[in-house]
C-alpha positions in Angstrom: 64.3 -175.5 -47.5 63.0 -174.7 -44.0 63.2 -171.2 -42.7 65.9 -170.3 -40.2 64.7 -170.6 -36.6 66.8 -167.9 -35.1 69.7 -165.7 -35.9 72.1 -164.0 -33.6 74.1 -160.8 -33.6 76.6 -161.2 -30.9 78.1 -158.2 -29.2 81.7 -158.8 -28.5 83.3 -162.3 -28.9 81.1 -164.9 -30.6 81.3 -167.7 -28.1 79.5 -170.1 -30.5 82.3 -169.6 -33.0 85.0 -170.0 -30.3 83.4 -173.3 -29.2 83.2 -174.7 -32.7 86.7 -173.7 -33.6 88.1 -175.1 -30.4 86.4 -178.4 -31.1 87.7 -178.6 -34.7 91.3 -177.4 -33.9 91.5 -179.7 -30.9 90.7 -182.7 -33.1 93.0 -181.5 -35.9 95.9 -180.5 -33.7 95.3 -182.3 -30.4 94.8 -185.8 -31.7 98.1 -186.0 -33.5 99.9 -184.4 -30.5 98.4 -187.0 -28.1 99.3 -189.8 -30.6 102.9 -188.6 -30.9 103.3 -188.3 -27.2 101.7 -191.7 -26.6 104.6 -193.3 -28.5 106.9 -192.3 -25.7 105.0 -193.9 -22.9 104.2 -197.6 -22.1 100.4 -198.0 -22.3 99.7 -201.7 -21.6 96.0 -201.6 -21.1 92.9 -199.6 -22.0 92.7 -197.9 -18.6 96.2 -196.5 -18.9 95.4 -195.4 -22.5 92.3 -193.5 -21.5 94.0 -191.9 -18.5 96.9 -190.8 -20.7 94.5 -189.4 -23.3 92.7 -187.4 -20.7 95.8 -186.2 -18.9 97.4 -185.0 -22.2 94.2 -184.1 -24.1 92.7 -181.8 -21.4 95.6 -179.3 -21.4 95.7 -179.4 -25.2 91.9 -178.6 -25.2 92.3 -175.8 -22.6 95.3 -174.2 -24.4 93.5 -174.4 -27.8 90.3 -172.9 -26.3 92.2 -170.0 -24.7 94.1 -169.3 -27.9 91.0 -169.3 -30.0 89.2 -167.0 -27.6 92.2 -164.6 -27.5 92.3 -164.6 -31.3 88.5 -163.8 -31.5 88.9 -161.1 -28.9 91.9 -159.6 -30.8 89.9 -159.7 -34.1 86.9 -158.0 -32.4 89.1 -155.3 -31.1 90.8 -154.8 -34.5 87.3 -154.4 -36.0 86.4 -151.6 -33.6 89.3 -149.3 -34.7 
C-alpha cells in the first residue's frame, strides 16, 4: 500500500466534500428529474435532447451545489458551539 501523498485539515467548509457530494447527488437526484421532465417534452433529435438536458440539468446542479454547501456550512457552525 503506497503512503498517502497529502492530507488536508480544512478550516471552515470542506469544499472537496461539497464538490464530491454535489456530483453524487446530482447524478442520483438530477438524472431521474431530467428523465421525468423529458417525458413531457417532444425531443425529436439529439440536438434538442442535449439542449434540454443542459437547460434542465444546469439549474438542478446549481441548486444541489448550493444546498450541499449550505448543509456543510450549517454542520460546521453546529460543530463550533
